[in-house]
C-alpha positions in Angstrom: -14.8 11.0 1.8 -13.0 9.3 -1.1 -13.9 6.1 -2.8 -12.3 2.8 -3.8 -13.4 0.4 -6.6 -14.0 -3.3 -6.3 -15.3 -6.0 -8.6 -17.2 -9.3 -8.4 -16.5 -12.4 -10.6 -19.5 -14.7 -10.5 -23.0 -13.4 -10.1 -24.9 -16.4 -8.8 -26.6 -16.6 -5.4 -23.8 -15.4 -3.2 -22.5 -12.9 -5.8 -26.0 -11.3 -5.9 -26.0 -11.2 -2.1 -22.6 -9.4 -2.0 -23.8 -6.9 -4.6 -27.0 -6.3 -2.5 -24.9 -5.5 0.6 -22.6 -3.2 -1.3 -25.3 -1.3 -3.1 -28.0 -1.1 -0.4 -25.8 -0.6 2.6 -23.1 1.5 1.1 -23.1 4.1 4.0 -22.7 1.4 6.6 -19.8 -0.2 4.7 -18.2 3.2 4.1 -18.1 3.9 7.8 -16.1 0.7 8.3 -13.8 1.3 5.4 -13.4 5.0 5.7 -14.2 5.4 2.0 -17.1 4.7 -0.3 -16.9 1.3 -1.9 -17.8 1.5 -5.5 -18.9 -1.7 -7.3 -17.2 -1.1 -10.7 -17.7 -4.4 -12.5 -19.6 -7.7 -12.1 -18.5 -10.5 -14.4 -20.7 -13.4 -15.3 -21.0 -15.7 -18.2 -24.8 -15.3 -18.4 -26.0 -11.7 -18.7 -29.7 -12.4 -19.2 -30.9 -14.7 -16.3 -33.2 -12.9 -13.8 -31.7 -11.8 -10.5 -33.1 -10.3 -7.4 -31.0 -7.1 -7.7 -30.6 -4.5 -10.4 -27.0 -3.3 -11.0 -26.1 0.2 -12.2 -25.9 0.5 -16.0 -22.6 -0.8 -17.5 -21.5 -2.7 -14.4 -22.6 -6.2 -15.6 -20.2 -7.8 -18.2 -19.0 -11.1 -19.5 -15.5 -9.7 -20.2 -13.0 -10.6 -17.4 -10.4 -8.3 -19.0 -12.5 -5.3 -18.0 -11.6 -6.2 -14.4 -8.0 -7.2 -15.0 -7.2 -4.1 -17.0 -8.9 -1.6 -14.7 -6.1 -0.1 -12.5 -8.6 1.5 -10.2 -10.0 -1.9 -9.0 -8.0 -2.9 -6.0 -9.9 -5.9 -4.8 -11.9 -8.7 -6.5 -14.5 -10.9 -4.9 -14.2 -14.2 -6.8 -17.3 -16.3 -6.3 -17.0 -19.0 -9.0 -17.0 -22.6 -7.8 -14.8 -25.5 -9.0 -11.1 -25.9 -9.7 -10.5 -24.8 -13.3 -10.7 -22.3 -14.8 -11.1 -20.8 -11.3 -7.5 -21.4 -10.4 -6.3 -19.7 -13.6 -8.7 -16.8 -13.0 -7.4 -16.3 -9.5 -3.8 -16.3 -10.6 -4.6 -13.7 -13.3 -6.4 -11.5 -10.8 -3.4 -11.6 -8.5 -1.0 -10.9 -11.3 -3.1 -7.9 -12.3 -2.3 -6.4 -8.9 -5.5 -7.0 -7.1 -6.3 -8.7 -3.8 -8.7 -11.6 -3.8 -11.7 -12.5 -1.6 -13.0 -16.1 -2.2 -15.5 -18.6 -0.9 -14.1 -21.5 -2.9 -13.0 -24.1 -0.3 -12.4 -26.8 -3.0 -9.9 -24.6 -4.8 -8.1 -23.7 -1.6 -8.0 -27.3 -0.4 -6.6 -28.4 -3.8 -4.3 -25.5 -4.7 -3.8 -23.5 -1.5 0.1 -23.6 -1.5 0.4 -22.5 -5.1 -2.1 -19.7 -4.9 -0.9 -18.4 -1.5 2.7 -18.4 -2.6 1.7 -16.6 -5.8 -0.1 -13.9 -3.8 2.9 -13.4 -1.4 5.3 -13.2 -4.4 3.1 -10.5 -6.0 2.5 -8.6 -2.7 -1.2 -9.4 -2.7 -3.5 -11.2 -0.2 -6.2 -13.9 -0.3 -9.1 -13.7 2.2 -11.3 -16.8 2.6 -13.7 -16.5 5.6 -16.7 -17.6 3.6 -14.9 -20.8 2.4 -15.7 -22.5 5.8 -19.0 -22.5 7.8 -20.7 -19.7 5.8 -21.5 -16.8 8.1 -19.7 -18.1 11.1 -16.5 -16.0 11.5 -14.3 -19.0 12.3 -11.3 -18.1 10.1 -10.9 -14.7 11.7 -11.4 -16.2 15.2 -8.7 -18.8 14.6 -6.2 -16.6 12.8 -6.5 -13.5 14.8 -8.6 -13.6 18.0 -7.2 -17.0 19.2 -3.6 -16.2 18.1 -2.4 -16.6 21.7 -3.6 -20.2 21.8 -2.5 -23.6 20.6 -5.8 -25.1 19.3 -6.0 -28.6 20.8 -9.1 -30.0 19.2 -11.8 -29.2 16.6 -15.2 -30.9 16.6 -17.5 -29.5 13.9 -20.6 -29.8 11.9 -19.4 -28.3 8.6 -22.1 -29.3 6.1 -25.6 -27.9 6.4 -27.1 -30.2 3.8 -26.1 -33.3 5.8 -27.2 -31.8 9.1 -30.6 -30.9 7.6 -31.0 -34.5 6.3 -30.1 -36.0 9.6 -32.5 -33.6 11.4 -35.3 -34.6 9.1 -34.6 -38.3 9.7 -34.5 -37.7 13.5 -37.5 -35.4 13.9 -39.8 -36.5 11.1 -38.9 -40.2 11.0 -38.1 -39.7 7.3 -35.9 -42.2 5.4 -32.6 -41.0 4.1 -34.1 -40.8 0.5 -37.1 -38.8 1.8 -35.0 -36.4 3.8 -32.6 -35.9 0.8 -35.6 -35.2 -1.5 -36.9 -32.6 1.0 -33.4 -31.0 1.2 -33.4 -30.7 -2.6 -36.9 -29.3 -2.7 -35.9 -26.5 -0.2 -32.7 -25.8 -2.1 -30.3 -27.1 0.6 -29.0 -30.0 -1.6 -27.8 -30.0 -5.2 -29.3 -32.3 -7.8 -26.1 -34.3 -7.4 -25.5 -34.1 -3.6 -22.5 -36.5 -3.5 -19.9 -34.0 -2.2 -22.2 -33.0 0.7 -23.5 -36.4 1.8 -20.3 -38.5 1.3 -18.3 -36.3 3.6 -16.1 -34.7 0.9 -17.3 -31.2 1.5 -16.6 -31.5 5.2 -13.2 -33.0 4.6 -12.2 -30.1 2.4 -13.2 -27.6 5.1 -11.5 -29.7 7.8 -8.3 -29.6 5.8 -8.4 -25.8 5.8 -9.2 -25.6 9.5 -6.4 -28.1 10.3 -3.9 -26.0 8.4 -5.0 -22.9 10.3 -5.0 -24.5 13.7 -2.1 -26.9 13.5 0.0 -26.1 10.5 -1.0 -29.4 9.0 -0.4 -30.1 5.3 -2.9 -32.8 4.5 -4.7 -33.5 1.2 -8.4 -33.6 2.0 -8.8 -36.8 0.0 -6.5 -38.5 2.6 -8.8 -37.6 5.5 -10.7 -40.8 6.5 -14.4 -40.0 5.8 -17.7 -41.8 5.9 -20.9 -40.2 4.6 -24.4 -40.1 5.9 -26.0 -42.2 3.1 -25.5 -45.4 5.2 -27.5 -44.0 8.2 -30.9 -45.6 8.7 -33.9 -44.4 10.6 -33.4 -47.4 12.8 -30.0 -45.9 13.9 -31.8 -42.7 14.8 -34.2 -44.6 17.1 -31.4 -46.6 18.7 -29.3 -43.4 19.2 -32.3 -41.7 20.9 -32.8 -44.7 23.1 -29.2 -44.6 24.2 -29.3 -40.8 24.8 -27.5 -39.6 21.6 -28.2 -37.7 18.4 -26.4 -38.6 15.1 -24.3 -35.8 13.5 -21.8 -35.7 10.6 -18.7 -34.6 12.6 -15.4 -33.3 11.3 -12.8 -33.9 13.9 -9.2 -32.8 14.4 -7.4 -33.8 17.7 -3.8 -32.8 18.4 -2.2 -35.6 20.5 1.4 -36.6 21.2 1.3 -39.2 18.4 0.2 -36.6 15.8 -3.0 -35.1 14.4 -6.1 -37.2 14.4 -8.4 -36.4 11.5 -11.7 -37.9 10.4 -15.2 -37.1 9.1 -18.0 -39.5 9.9 -21.5 -39.9 11.3 -21.1 -39.8 15.0 -23.4 -40.4 18.0 -23.2 -37.2 20.1 -24.5 -37.1 23.6 -27.8 -35.3 23.9 -27.7 -32.1 25.9 -24.3 -31.1 24.6 -24.2 -28.1 22.2 -23.3 -30.1 19.1 -26.1 -32.5 19.5 -28.7 -29.7 19.6 -27.6 -28.2 16.2 -30.6 -28.5 13.9 -31.5 -28.0 10.3 -29.0 -26.4 7.9 -26.9 -24.9 10.7 -23.1 -25.4 11.1 -21.3 -25.4 14.4 -17.6 -25.6 15.5 -16.4 -26.5 19.0 -12.8 -25.5 19.7 -10.5 -26.1 22.6 -7.6 -23.8 23.1 -4.9 -24.3 25.6 -5.4 -20.8 27.1 -9.0 -19.9 26.4 -10.5 -23.4 27.0 -13.7 -24.4 25.2 -15.4 -22.2 22.6 -18.6 -22.9 20.6 -19.6 -21.2 17.3 -22.9 -21.7 15.6 -24.7 -20.2 12.6 -26.0 -20.8 9.1 -23.3 -22.6 7.1 -24.6 -21.6 3.7 -27.2 -19.5 2.0 -27.1 -16.2 0.1 -26.9 -13.6 2.9 -24.9 -15.5 5.6 -22.2 -16.3 3.1 -22.4 -12.8 1.6 -21.9 -11.4 5.2 -18.6 -13.3 5.5 -17.5 -12.2 2.0 -18.1 -8.5 2.6 -16.4 -8.7 6.0 -13.4 -10.0 4.2 -13.7 -7.3 1.7 -13.8 -4.6 4.4 -10.8 -6.2 6.1 -8.9 -6.2 2.8 -9.7 -2.6 2.0 -8.7 -1.2 5.5 -5.4 -3.2 5.5 -6.1 -5.8 8.2 -6.2 -8.8 5.9 -2.9 -8.0 4.0 -1.1 -7.7 7.4 -2.5 -10.9 8.7 -1.9 -12.7 5.4 1.7 -11.7 5.4 2.4 -12.5 9.0 0.6 -15.9 9.1 2.4 -17.2 6.0 -0.4 -19.8 5.4 0.0 -22.5 2.9 3.3 -22.5 1.1 5.2 -25.0 -1.0 8.3 -23.6 0.7 7.5 -24.6 4.3 7.1 -28.0 5.9 4.1 -29.1 7.9 4.4 -28.4 11.7 2.5 -31.6 12.6 1.9 -34.9 10.8 -1.4 -36.9 10.7 -1.5 -39.9 13.0 -2.0 -43.3 11.5 -5.8 -43.6 11.2 -5.8 -47.2 12.3 -4.4 -46.1 15.7 -7.0 -43.4 16.4 -9.0 -44.5 19.5 -12.7 -44.1 20.1 -15.9 -45.6 21.4 -18.2 -47.1 18.8 -21.9 -47.9 18.1 -22.4 -51.1 16.1 -25.6 -52.4 14.5 -25.9 -55.9 13.0 -28.7 -57.7 11.3 -28.5 -61.2 12.6 -30.2 -64.6 12.5 -32.8 -64.9 15.3 -31.2 -67.9 17.1 -29.4 -68.6 20.3 -25.6 -67.9 20.5 -25.4 -65.0 18.1 -24.5 -62.5 20.7 -21.8 -64.8 22.0 -20.3 -65.2 18.5 -20.1 -61.5 17.9 -18.8 -60.8 21.4 -16.1 -63.5 20.9 -14.8 -61.7 17.8 -14.8 -58.3 19.6 -13.0 -59.9 22.6 -10.3 -61.4 20.4 -9.6 -57.9 19.1 -9.5 -56.5 22.6 -12.7 -54.6 22.2 -14.8 -54.4 25.3 -18.6 -54.2 25.2 -20.3 -51.4 27.1 -24.0 -52.4 26.4 -26.2 -54.5 24.2 -29.7 -53.8 22.8 -31.9 -56.6 21.5 -35.6 -55.9 21.6 -38.1 -58.7 21.9 -39.4 -59.7 18.5 -43.1 -60.3 17.6 -44.3 -63.8 16.9 -44.8 -63.1 13.2 -41.4 -61.3 12.8 -38.8 -62.4 10.3 -35.9 -64.6 11.3 -33.5 -61.6 11.0 -33.4 -59.1 13.8 -31.3 -56.0 14.7 -28.6 -56.2 17.4 -26.9 -53.1 18.7 -23.6 -52.9 20.7 -21.9 -50.0 22.4 -18.2 -50.5 23.0 -15.6 -49.1 25.3 -12.6 -47.3 23.7 -10.8 -49.2 21.0 -8.6 -48.4 18.0 -10.1 -47.7 14.6 -7.9 -50.5 13.1 -9.0 -53.1 15.6 -12.6 -52.2 15.1 -12.3 -52.4 11.3 -10.7 -55.8 11.5 -13.4 -57.0 13.9 -16.2 -55.8 11.7 -14.7 -57.5 8.6 -14.7 -60.8 10.5 -18.2 -60.4 11.9 -19.7 -59.5 8.6 -18.5 -62.9 7.3 -20.2 -64.9 10.1 -23.0 -67.2 8.9 -25.4 -65.6 11.4 -24.8 -62.0 10.3 -26.5 -60.3 7.3 -24.2 -57.6 6.1 -23.7 -54.7 5.7 -23.4 -53.8 9.3 -23.3 -50.3 10.7 -20.4 -48.7 12.6 -20.4 -45.2 14.0 -18.2 -43.3 16.4 -19.5 -42.1 19.7 -18.7 -38.8 21.3 -19.7 -38.2 24.9 
């Protein structure tokens, strides 16, 4: 049995996991590849920090050129986050004649067309299973196994940090701040969790999935998104009372008017698979025109789940599956136009959950209902609990609506928040049955 050499750039948590799989399970990987996979170089800026794996002598280096100038290295696992110098590094790796495996969804969402065109021009490939949903093999499923289908819709939980926080709020009655602190303590959330909790991370992943599924060319920043930092424990209680759980959903729906895209906290009907996804797990619900409904669930982050996806891509690259698929799919290109255009977000329909803090006096419900009615928004139900004798003069009021457009709902909320009887900010979340 012969051998083939590979390298890793970035020796953090995931990089260490990839090295562990290659070094400790070499025989298993060799059976899939047909050759022994030799880890020739591991590049990192810090050569002294402790790690949970010991590399063979001479493998760890801070010199990127050792990889670029080694003609025997055929594939490089690039596991450095961020945009620059990561973009430049990937271009240099491709130009050196090596295929790339990456988990950097931000880089692909920002510079996918440039990088993929460069790879094709150079006769190389880029594999990116680990960029979306960690260990869930969603990229392979969509690009290969579901190739006979037109994907019609995607509803997904794509950020494990946000799902953990929402689970803590629901199950432990924790405030958002308390749940975030617990996520940070367990290592699920960064010291600065903004990209996770404001919906940006999910939007980047949704942009990638939308391109795979629909040929959409959308900048992730243009995807309407709302984060979970506005969700209150009170909303968890009301959602439970109404028969729902709150999840940060990334949604793509293909309709005759175009592609509907959004990321937002959503009330999801209890008993459905998405509503039951707990903790740091991710999940994706797809509908294909031939296969029907499919549901994928698994850990969306973490050392070994992500490393599993990376090594699967590495194996696919070394045996030749990835280069064939990469060349045939012609993903992301500055030379091709989008197959579908995003729909005007204001026209996207949906049901909504609304919570207002209002003055405890007669006529308030009628005032709010009047505004909704003038915007052609029909009310499905209202919750107003009886208040105690010593309660304050401000009370919560919850509405569930029938289907209305996003634009009409936004206009109505703007008017309602200016009513003298309402104490803004109010809460608005989509509802999925």
